[in-house]
C-alpha positions as CSV (number, residue, x, y, z in Angstrom):
1,M,-31.8,-54.0,-204.5
2,R,-31.2,-52.1,-207.7
3,P,-33.3,-48.9,-208.2
4,S,-34.9,-50.4,-211.4
5,F,-35.6,-53.8,-209.8
6,G,-39.4,-53.4,-210.0
7,R,-39.3,-51.9,-213.4
8,E,-37.2,-54.9,-214.7
9,I,-39.7,-57.4,-213.3
10,Q,-42.7,-55.4,-214.7
11,S,-41.1,-55.2,-218.2
12,R,-40.4,-59.0,-218.1
13,I,-44.0,-59.7,-217.2
14,F,-45.3,-57.5,-220.1
15,Q,-42.8,-58.9,-222.6
16,N,-43.7,-62.4,-221.7
17,G,-47.4,-61.6,-221.9
18,V,-47.0,-60.6,-225.5
19,F,-46.1,-64.2,-226.2
20,G,-48.9,-65.6,-224.0
21,R,-46.6,-66.6,-221.1
22,R,-47.9,-65.8,-217.7
23,P,-45.7,-65.2,-214.6
24,A,-45.0,-68.2,-212.4
25,V,-46.2,-66.2,-209.4
26,P,-49.5,-64.5,-210.1
27,T,-49.7,-60.7,-209.8
28,D,-53.4,-60.8,-208.7
29,P,-53.5,-61.2,-204.9
30,V,-56.7,-63.2,-205.0
31,E,-55.2,-65.7,-207.4
32,L,-51.9,-65.8,-205.4
33,E,-53.9,-66.6,-202.2
34,R,-55.9,-69.3,-204.1
35,R,-52.8,-71.0,-205.4
36,A,-51.0,-70.8,-202.0
37,L,-53.9,-72.3,-200.2
38,A,-54.2,-75.1,-202.8
39,A,-50.6,-76.0,-202.3
40,M,-50.9,-76.3,-198.5
41,S,-52.1,-79.2,-196.3
42,R,-55.5,-78.9,-194.7
43,D,-53.9,-78.2,-191.3
44,A,-51.7,-75.4,-192.8
45,R,-54.7,-73.8,-194.5
46,G,-56.6,-73.9,-191.3
47,Y,-53.8,-72.1,-189.5
48,V,-52.9,-69.4,-192.0
49,Q,-56.4,-68.7,-193.2
50,T,-58.0,-68.0,-189.9
51,G,-57.7,-65.5,-187.1
52,A,-58.4,-65.6,-183.4
53,G,-61.9,-65.4,-182.0
54,H,-64.5,-64.4,-184.5
55,G,-62.0,-62.9,-186.9
56,T,-63.0,-59.3,-186.1
57,T,-59.5,-57.9,-186.1
58,M,-58.6,-59.8,-189.3
59,A,-61.7,-58.3,-191.0
60,A,-60.9,-54.8,-189.7
61,N,-57.3,-55.1,-191.0
62,R,-58.4,-56.2,-194.4
63,A,-60.9,-53.4,-194.6
64,A,-58.3,-50.8,-193.5
65,F,-55.8,-52.1,-196.1
66,G,-58.4,-51.9,-198.8
67,R,-58.7,-48.2,-198.3
68,W,-55.1,-47.7,-199.5
69,A,-54.5,-47.1,-203.2
70,L,-51.5,-46.5,-205.5
71,V,-52.2,-43.2,-207.3
72,P,-50.3,-42.9,-210.6
73,R,-48.6,-39.6,-211.3
74,L,-48.8,-39.1,-215.0
75,L,-46.4,-37.1,-217.1
76,R,-43.8,-36.7,-214.4
77,D,-40.1,-37.3,-214.5
78,V,-39.5,-40.6,-212.7
79,S,-36.0,-41.2,-213.9
80,A,-34.7,-40.6,-210.4
81,R,-36.8,-42.5,-207.8
82,E,-36.1,-42.8,-204.1
83,A,-38.2,-45.2,-202.0
84,S,-35.7,-45.9,-199.2
85,I,-36.7,-45.4,-195.5
86,E,-34.8,-45.0,-192.3
87,L,-36.1,-47.2,-189.5
88,F,-34.5,-47.6,-186.1
89,G,-31.4,-45.7,-187.2
90,R,-30.8,-47.9,-190.3
91,R,-31.5,-47.1,-194.0
92,H,-33.5,-49.7,-196.0
93,P,-33.9,-49.6,-199.8
94,S,-37.7,-50.0,-199.6
95,P,-40.6,-49.3,-197.1
96,F,-41.4,-53.1,-196.8
97,L,-40.8,-55.5,-194.0
98,A,-41.5,-59.3,-194.0
99,A,-44.1,-59.8,-191.3
100,P,-43.9,-62.7,-188.9
101,L,-46.0,-65.8,-189.3
102,G,-45.9,-68.3,-186.5
103,V,-45.5,-72.0,-187.2
104,L,-44.5,-71.2,-190.9
105,E,-43.3,-74.7,-191.3
106,L,-47.0,-75.8,-191.6
107,A,-47.0,-74.0,-195.0
108,H,-43.6,-75.4,-196.0
109,P,-41.0,-77.6,-194.3
110,A,-38.2,-74.9,-194.7
111,G,-40.6,-72.0,-194.3
112,D,-38.7,-69.8,-191.8
113,L,-35.4,-70.4,-193.6
114,A,-36.8,-69.9,-197.0
115,L,-38.5,-66.6,-195.9
116,A,-35.2,-65.4,-194.4
117,R,-33.3,-66.2,-197.6
118,A,-35.9,-64.4,-199.7
119,A,-36.0,-61.4,-197.4
120,R,-32.2,-61.2,-197.5
121,A,-32.1,-61.4,-201.3
122,A,-34.7,-58.7,-201.6
123,E,-33.0,-56.6,-198.9
124,V,-36.2,-56.6,-196.9
125,P,-36.0,-56.6,-193.1
126,L,-37.4,-59.8,-191.6
127,I,-39.4,-59.7,-188.4
128,I,-38.9,-63.1,-186.6
129,S,-41.9,-64.8,-185.1
130,S,-41.8,-66.0,-181.5
131,Q,-43.0,-69.3,-182.9
132,A,-40.1,-69.6,-185.5
């Protein structure tokens, strides 16, 4: 992944926005979820949208994630950025991993393979599900 990969995408989104063109993939997570669920079958929605039991862990995870924030650092030199991490003795270009989702083919027939290809293209480590 190039160091300016995110900046290039952001610039493209802003430039297209000037001409009234919206990105094919929404940047708003609520809208992204809405579109993804609308594209899935009823069975797929039922699987990926729910959690085990009463959903207590899922609600706690969502609440914990909601406490994180990106804090902009204004008027700083950001010409040299470094977001790589070392994990299990290997260096990765970003601190992201693609989390496993069992029975991904419910969402898309080539789900696991498509996710693996996307993760490889983005240089993001992929965690394989035991249900893959």
